[in-house]
DONU-570290 format. One record per residue: residue number from 1; x, y, z of N, C-alpha, C in turn. Coordinates in pm, whole numbers, padded with zeros to 5 digits. Example, Ala and Ser with C-alpha at 12.3 -4.5 7.8 and 13.67 -1.06 7.14 Angstrom:
2
[1,[01319,-00569,00780],[01230,-00450,00780],[01320,-00330,00780]] [2,[01285,-00225,00708],[01367,-00106,00714],[01290,00003,00787]] 
***
This chain:
91
[1,[18452,09365,08317],[18386,09387,08444],[18481,09346,08555]] [2,[18487,09425,08658],[18575,09399,08772],[18522,09286,08858]] [3,[18614,09213,08923],[18575,09107,09015],[18544,09160,09154]] [4,[18571,09288,09178],[18549,09346,09309],[18464,09472,09296]] [5,[18383,09497,09396],[18300,09616,09398],[18320,09684,09533]] [6,[18380,09806,09537],[18399,09871,09665],[18265,09913,09724]] [7,[18254,09902,09854],[18132,09942,09924],[18172,09997,10060]] [8,[18127,10116,10095],[18159,10170,10227],[18100,10080,10334]] [9,[18170,10064,10446],[18124,09975,10552],[17989,10019,10607]] [10,[17958,10147,10601],[17829,10194,10653],[17712,10148,10566]] [11,[17741,10099,10444],[17635,10051,10356],[17582,09915,10397]] [12,[17660,09842,10478],[17615,09714,10529],[17559,09733,10669]] [13,[17458,09659,10702],[17402,09660,10836],[17512,09626,10935]] [14,[17519,09697,11049],[17625,09673,11147],[17623,09529,11195]] [15,[17507,09466,11199],[17499,09325,11240],[17564,09236,11135]] [16,[17559,09274,11009],[17621,09196,10903],[17772,09191,10920]] [17,[17833,09301,10962],[17978,09307,10971],[18031,09270,11109]] [18,[17958,09298,11215],[18011,09276,11350],[18015,09130,11390]] [19,[17933,09046,11330],[17928,08905,11368],[18030,08819,11294]] [20,[18112,08880,11208],[18205,08805,11126],[18346,08859,11143]] [21,[18445,08773,11114],[18585,08812,11125],[18630,08895,11006]] [22,[18754,08942,11014],[18806,09027,10907],[18824,08952,10776]] [23,[18828,08819,10781],[18846,08739,10660],[18714,08700,10594]] [24,[18604,08749,10647],[18474,08717,10590],[18460,08783,10452]] [25,[18401,08710,10359],[18378,08762,10225],[18229,08780,10202]] [26,[18194,08895,10145],[18057,08921,10103],[18056,08941,09953]] [27,[17945,08904,09892],[17926,08928,09749],[17790,08993,09728]] [28,[17779,09070,09621],[17652,09131,09584],[17601,09064,09458]] [29,[17474,09029,09459],[17412,08962,09344],[17399,09059,09227]] [30,[17452,09019,09113],[17439,09097,08990],[17309,09067,08919]] [31,[17256,08948,08943],[17134,08901,08879],[17050,08825,08981]] [32,[16925,08807,08952],[16839,08720,09032],[16870,08576,08996]] [33,[16878,08491,09098],[16905,08348,09076],[16791,08267,09135]] [34,[16726,08190,09050],[16618,08101,09093],[16677,07962,09110]] [35,[16674,07908,09232],[16737,07777,09256],[16664,07665,09182]] [36,[16744,07568,09135],[16685,07452,09068],[16702,07325,09151]] [37,[16783,07332,09256],[16805,07219,09346],[16774,07263,09488]] [38,[16740,07167,09575],[16706,07199,09713],[16818,07268,09788]] [39,[16944,07234,09756],[17057,07292,09830],[17105,07424,09771]] [40,[17042,07474,09664],[17079,07602,09605],[17021,07718,09684]] [41,[17092,07830,09683],[17048,07951,09750],[16989,08046,09646]] [42,[16861,08073,09656],[16799,08169,09566],[16818,08310,09619]] [43,[16833,08407,09528],[16850,08545,09571],[16803,08639,09461]] [44,[16792,08766,09497],[16746,08869,09406],[16861,08964,09375]] [45,[16862,09020,09257],[16965,09117,09218],[16979,09222,09328]] [46,[17103,09246,09371],[17130,09345,09475],[17146,09287,09614]] [47,[17103,09162,09637],[17119,09100,09768],[17267,09087,09803]] [48,[17298,09101,09933],[17434,09081,09982],[17438,08945,10050]] [49,[17530,08860,10005],[17542,08722,10052],[17674,08707,10126]] [50,[17671,08642,10242],[17792,08608,10315],[17843,08476,10263]] [51,[17969,08472,10217],[18028,08350,10164],[18073,08262,10280]] [52,[18027,08136,10282],[18062,08041,10387],[18180,07955,10342]] [53,[18177,07909,10218],[18288,07828,10167],[18302,07848,10018]] [54,[18427,07829,09971],[18458,07841,09829],[18526,07712,09783]] [55,[18465,07600,09817],[18525,07470,09788],[18523,07435,09639]] [56,[18431,07493,09565],[18419,07465,09422],[18445,07594,09344]] [57,[18501,07580,09225],[18536,07697,09145],[18412,07779,09104]] [58,[18310,07711,09056],[18195,07781,08998],[18074,07794,09091]] [59,[18075,07725,09204],[17964,07729,09298],[18018,07747,09439]] [60,[17976,07851,09506],[18015,07874,09645],[17895,07850,09735]] [61,[17921,07830,09863],[17814,07815,09961],[17803,07948,10035]] [62,[17681,07995,10051],[17662,08125,10116],[17539,08130,10201]] [63,[17529,08240,10276],[17416,08265,10367],[17355,08400,10329]] [64,[17225,08402,10319],[17152,08525,10292],[17066,08553,10414]] [65,[17109,08647,10496],[17043,08672,10623],[16907,08740,10608]] [66,[16890,08817,10506],[16762,08884,10486],[16736,08990,10591]] [67,[16612,09012,10621],[16571,09114,10717],[16591,09061,10859]] [68,[16654,09140,10948],[16670,09094,11086],[16537,09053,11147]] [69,[16537,08942,11216],[16416,08893,11280],[16343,08788,11198]] [70,[16383,08769,11073],[16319,08670,10987],[16405,08543,10990]] [71,[16345,08432,11028],[16418,08306,11037],[16340,08199,10961]] [72,[16400,08092,10916],[16541,08060,10933],[16627,08136,10834]] [73,[16756,08141,10864],[16852,08201,10773],[16859,08112,10650]] [74,[16854,08171,10533],[16863,08092,10410],[17010,08066,10379]] [75,[17039,07941,10344],[17176,07901,10318],[17178,07803,10201]] [76,[17283,07807,10120],[17294,07713,10010],[17400,07752,09910]] [77,[17407,07679,09802],[17507,07703,09698],[17453,07805,09598]] [78,[17547,07881,09537],[17508,07978,09436],[17619,07987,09330]] [79,[17584,08025,09206],[17683,08034,09099],[17767,08161,09113]] [80,[17899,08146,09104],[17989,08259,09124],[17979,08363,09013]] [81,[17932,08324,08896],[17920,08422,08788],[17795,08511,08801]] [82,[17717,08491,08906],[17600,08575,08933],[17630,08683,09037]] [83,[17753,08688,09088],[17785,08779,09197],[17917,08851,09172]] [84,[17939,08958,09249],[18064,09031,09248],[18109,09044,09394]] [85,[18238,09023,09419],[18291,09030,09555],[18292,09174,09602]] [86,[18253,09197,09728],[18253,09331,09785],[18382,09355,09862]] [87,[18434,09474,09852],[18549,09516,09931],[18497,09618,10031]] [88,[18513,09590,10159],[18462,09677,10264],[18565,09787,10291]] [89,[18525,09911,10274],[18612,10026,10298],[18576,10088,10432]] [90,[18670,10093,10524],[18645,10157,10654],[18642,10307,10634]] [91,[18540,10370,10690],[18525,10517,10677],[18542,10583,10811]] 
***
């Protein structure tokens, strides 16, 4: 299985891409993750997560913005083996 998944930039909400720099990393959930700790980020298969930090090898910190207008933004740690890194292709 590849560590990267190409995705056309139009597939992401314009707000998802415009608020971040060119070095921002997004990942797509391959599986649903149910958090077991308060600081974990729960997500559903297919969710797109913005990576905030990669300080640990197996657990990254990320933000799941969800539907625009829904607050607060969910943030926390998630297992890296549950996601695949997205490569944004400009069209």
